[in-house]
N, C-alpha and C positions, 0 to 999 in steps of 0.2 A: 434413133436419130433425134436431135433436138435443135431448136433454133432460138437464139437469144438476140434480141434487139435492145441495145442499151443506149440511153440518151443521158448525157451529162446535164445536170439540173439547169433550169432557166434558159433553155435553148429556144429563144423566141423565133428562130428562123425556120423551125419545123412547122409545116402546115398540113392541111388535109392532103395536099398533093404528095407529100412524102409518104404517108401511109398507103396511098393508092399505089405508089411505086413499089412499096413493100409487098402489097398484094400481088402485083404482077410477077414479082420474083418468086412467089410461092405457088405458082400455077400447078406444078407437077409433083411436089414431094408428098404424095398421098400417105406415105408410110411414116411421116413425122409423128413422133410420140410426145414431144414436149415443146411448148412455146412459151417464151418469157419476153414480154414487151414492156419497156419502161419509157413512158413519155411524160413523166412528172414535170410540172411547171411549164409545159408547152401550151401556152395560153391562146395560141392561134388554132389549136385543134378543136373541131366542132363535131356535131353529130354525123357529118358527112364522113369523117374519118372512121367513126364506129360502124358506119354502113360498109365501108371497105373491109374493115376487120371482121365483121359478121360474115361477109362473103368468103373470106379466107377460112374462117373456122368451119363453115359448112362443107368445105372441100376436104378437111383433114379428119376423116372419120376414125383414124387410129390414135388420135390424141389421148394420152393418159394424164397429162399435166398441163394446166393453163394458168399462167401468171400474168396479169394485166395491171399496169400501174398508170393511172391517169390523175394522180395527185395534183390538185390545184389547176386542173384544166377546166376553167370556170364557164366555158361556153357549152359544155356538155349538159344536156337536159334529159328529161324522162324519155324522150324519143331515143336518145343514144343508148340508154340503159335497156330499152326495149329491143333495140337492134342487137345488143350483146346477148340478150336472152335468146333471140332467134338463132344466133350463131351457135349457142351452146346446146340447144335442146336435142340435137341428134348425135351428140358425142357419147354414145352408149358405153364406151370403154373408159371414160374419164374417171380418174381416181383422186385427183388433186385439183382444187379450184381456189385461186387466190385473186381477188379483185380489190383494187384500191381506188376508190373515188373520193378520198378525203378532201374536204374543202371545195367540193363541187357543189356550190351553194344553191344551184337551181334545181337540184334533184329533190323530189318529193315522194310521198307515199305511193303515188301512181307509178313512178318509175321502178321502185323496188318491187311493186306488185308484179309488173311485167317479168322482172328477173326471177322472182320466186316461182312463178308458174313454170318456168323452164327447169328449175331445180327438181321438180317432181319426177322428171324423166331421167335424171342422172343417177340411176339406181346403184351404180358401182362406186360412187363417191366414198372415199375414206377420210378425206381432209377437205374442210371448207374454211376459208378465211375471207371475211368481208370487212372492209374499212370504209365507214361513212362518217368519219369524224367531222364535226361542225356542219353537217348537212341538216340544218336546223328546221327544215320543213318536214322532216320525217317524224311521224307521230305513232301513237299506239297501234293504229291499224296496220302499220308496217310490220310490227312484231307479230301480229296475228297472221299476216300473209306469209311472213318468213317461216313461221311455225308450220303452216299448212304445206309450204314448199319442202320442208325438211322431214316431215313426220314419217315418210316412207323410206328414208335413207338408212336402211337397217344395218349397213356396213360402216356407217360413219364412226370414225374413231377419234378424230381431232377436230375441234371446233374453236374458231377464233373470231369473235365479233367485236367490232369497235364502233360504238355509237357515242363517243365522248362529245359533249356539248350539244347533243340532240335533246334539248331541254324540254321538249313537249312529250317525251316518253315518260310514262308514269308507272305506278304499281300495276295498273291494269295491263299495260303492254308487257311488262316483265312477267306477269302471271301467264299470259298466253305463251310466251317463249318457254317458260319453265315447264309448262304442261307438255310441250313437245320434247324438251330435253330429257324429261323423266322416262320417255318411251324409247329412247335411243340406247338400247342396252349394251351396244358395243363400244360406247364412248369410253376412251381412255384419258382424254385431256380436254379440259374446258378452260377457255380464256375469254373472259367477258370484260369489256370496258364500258362502263356507264358513268364515267367521271363527269361531275358537274351536271348530271341529270337531276335537278333539284326537286322533281316531283316524285322521286323514289323515296320510300320511307321504310320503316321497320317491317311493314306488311310485305313489301316486295322481297325483302330478305327471307321472310318466313316462307314465301312461295318458292324461292330458290332452294332453300333448305329441304323442302319436301321433295323437290325434283331430284336432288342429289342422292337421296336415300336408296333409290332403286338401281343406281348405276354401280354394279358390283365390280366392274373392270376399271373403275376410275383410279388413275395413278397420279394425275397432275391437276391442280386447280389453281387458277389465277383470276383474281377479281379486283378490278380497279373501281372503287366506289368513293374515291376522294372528292372533296369539294361539295359533298352533299349535306345540306344542313339538317335534314330531317331524320338522319340515322342516329340512333341512341344505343346505349348499352343493351337494351332489349333486342334490337336488331342483330347485334353481334352475337348475342346468346342464341337467337333463332338460327342464325347461319351455322354456328358451330355444332348445333344439334344434328344438322344434316351431314356435316363433314366427319364427325367423330365415329360414324358407323363404318368408315372405310379405313381399316387398319393397313391396307395395302398402299395408301397414298405415299408417294416418295417425294413429292414436291408441292409446296404451298406458297402462294404469293398473294398477299392481301394489302391493299392500299386504302387506308381511311384518312388520308391527309386532310387536315382542316375540318374534320368532323368534330365540331365544337361540343357536342353532347356526349361524346364518348369519354368515360372516366375509368378509374381503377377497376370498377366492376366489369367493364367490358374486357379489360385485359385479363381479368380472372377467367372469363370464358375462353379466351385464347389459350391460357395456361392449361386449362382443363382438357381442351381438345388435343394439345400437343402431347400431353401425357399418354393419350391413347394411341398416337401415331408413332409407334416406336421404330418404324422402318423409314422414317423421313431421312432424305439425303440433302434436301435443299429447303431453306426457309428464307423468305423475303417479306419483312413486315415494315410498313410505313405508317407511322402515326405522327408525322410532322405537323406541328401547329395544333395538336390536340392539347389545349392549354390546361385541362383539368387533370392531366396525368401526373401522378406523384410517384415517389419511391415505392409505395405500396403496390402500384400497378406492376412495377418491374419485379417485385418479389413474386407476384403471381406468374409472370412470364418465366422467370428463372426456374420456378418449380416445374414448369412444363418442359423447359430445355434440358434439365438434368436427366441423364440416362439415355440421351439420343446418341447412341454409340455409332450409328451408321451415318450421322450427319457430316456432309462434306462442305456445305456452303451455308453460312449464316450472314444475313444482311438485316440490319435493324436501324431504322431511321426515327429518331426522337428529337429532331431539330426543333428548337423553339418551344419545347415542353419545359417552360421556365421554372417549374417547381421541382424538377429533378436535381438531385445533389450527388455528392461523392458516394453516398450510400447506394444509389442506383447503379453506378458504374461498378462498385464492388460486388453487388449482387449478381449482375450480369456476368462479371468476370469469373465468379465462383462457379457458374453453371458450365464453364468450359471443361471442367474436370470430367473425365470420362468420354469426351468427344475425341476418341483416338483416331478417327478418320478425317477430322476437320482439315480442309485444304484452303478454304477462302473465308476470310472474315472481313466484314465491312460494317463499321459502326459510325453513326452520325449523331453527335450530341452538340452540334453547332448552336450557338446562342443559348446554351444552358449555363447561365452565368453563375450558378451555384457550384459548378464543378471546378475543383482546384487541383493542386499538385497531389493531394491525397488520393483523389480518384485515379489519376494517372499512375500512381504508385501501385494501387490495387490491380490495375489492368496490366501493368508491366510484369508484376509477379505472376499473374495468371498465364500470360503468354509464354513465359519460360517453360511451362509444363505442357504446352501444346506443340510438341516438336514436329507434328505432321503438317503444319500450316505452310503453304507455299505463297499465299498472297494476303497481305494485310492492308486495309484501307481505313484510316481513322480520320474523322473530321471533328475538330474542336474550335472552329471559327467563333470569334467573339466570346470565348470563355475567358473573360478578362482577368480572372484570378490565377490563371496558369502562369508559372514563372519558369526560369531556367532549371530549377530543381525538378519540375515536372517532366521536362524533356530527359533529364538524367535518369530519373526513376523509371520512365517508360522504356528506355532503350538500353539500360546499363548491362543487362544480361541477354542481349539479343542473339548472341552467338549460340545460345542454347536452342533457339528455334532453327534446328539444323537443316530443315528443308526450305527455308524462306528464300524465295526467288524475286519477289516484287513487294515493295512497300510504298504506300502513299500516305503522307501525313499533312494535314491542313490545319494551320494555326493562324489564319488570317485575322488581323486586328487583335491579336493577343499582345497587348501593349507592354506587358511586363517581361517579355522574352527579349534577351539581349544577345550580343555576340558570344557571351559566355555560355549561353544555352546552346548555341550552334556548336560550340566546342564539345559540349556534353553529347550532342547528337552524333558528332563525328566519332567520338570514342566508342559509342555504342554500335553504330552501323558498320564501321570499317572492318569489324571483326567477324562479320557474317560472311562465311566463305562462298556460298552459292548465290549471293544476291546479285541479280542481273539488272534490275530496274528500280530506280529511286525517284519518287516525285514528292517535292516539298513545296508548300505554299506558306510564305510569311508576308504576304501582301499587307501593307499598312501597319506592320510591326515597326513602329517609329524608332525604337531603340536598337534596331539591327542596322549595321552600317554596311557600306559596299565592301569594305575590307573583310568584314565577317562573312559575307556571302562569297567573296572570292576564295577565302580560305576553305569554306565549305565545299565549293566546286572542286578546288585543287585536291582536296583530301579524298573526296568520294568518287571523283571521276577517274577511276582506275580500272584496269583489267577488263576493258571493253564494256563497262556498265553503261546503261542508258540513264542519263541524269537530266531531270527536268526540275528547275527551280524557279519559283516566282516570289519576288521580282528577280529578274536577271541582274547580276552585278554590273555596274558601269565599268568600262575599261579603265585600268589604272593609268594615270598621266605619266 
């Protein structure tokens, strides 16, 4: 038996009284196994509500799953988090815990300490997800307390921690957390978000790498370390040393957006680790705004991608890496060869102004040979040298992608594209038999007319397809 209480966002009419009423309705269902409560954006909710909720939890001894969302409930303080901890500590059967207190800015290290003391008793936990994004009063001591709370959770398999914008967390805090992670031998999936925690450096990544080496069951790793100024190629090298020992990893997600000190040498480390992970099924890499990246970096990446015959999803974001050229796109495209299982492809080269029609021609030729792809998402916003010919070369043999069901193409502010280019696009896409969804963005393409957009809509909006075009054409007079 489960109970789900869902609130549509920004419902300011819900107060502490509402949660008290909820508690009264749950006086008797002692056999309840799952509870999911979402009061995000309910800014009138206070610690009093969490007191009611704590009383509810203490009565539900059979609970196996708890999901509580108090995103942006700004009146909740450390006292409220302590009350939640009290409610949880007797749930001996609990296997899944998901708490979201993102943007509850009054929370501090003290509140998280109360919660962590309760975690020690939840010995059956297999999944824990904690979101404290932008709780800027949380410091290194919180990481130590969290580590102490989790270190005896020997059955823990999935961990998801979000401390984005908690910018007082440093390498020291990450070190304490990593020492705990390295002892949780049952871990299969790690998802850590320390985006914009600017006191984390290469040393922190070295500690993280060390903790990963002993986790022999690890299959998924997701790290968001974007917007951190102190991470360099050395940090990336340290991290990959820990990852490459796990040939069983099937999914990897790394975000180093705006890491200005990462260069081609860092991408060489990524390429080397990918060569070792030959069972990978999903790759998501974000190096957006890494301005020192060049074609050489993508050569290293391509070497790692070649031979990943089990890969099903490839996402790569190099937006605003301004030194990338057509050669980079050609290199990446060549790596598709041998990806016989690839189903989803998402590439972002927006604002890479050295990419031209030649690069799109290389990509188009490579896609013809990846017949298994079901979804393609390509972004070339502000690639101002792309012309009508580029659209033709990209899509002219699209019918060979026999499994294609969904395509999204973005060419915002590509000023050399005209109505003739839209005609080329029509000729390419209308022959794809199983295409169900088309999304096209030509915003600010000043040489495209309303008539061209109308023709595009009329030609592609057939056979029940879902069609989304930006901008929408004006109605004909």
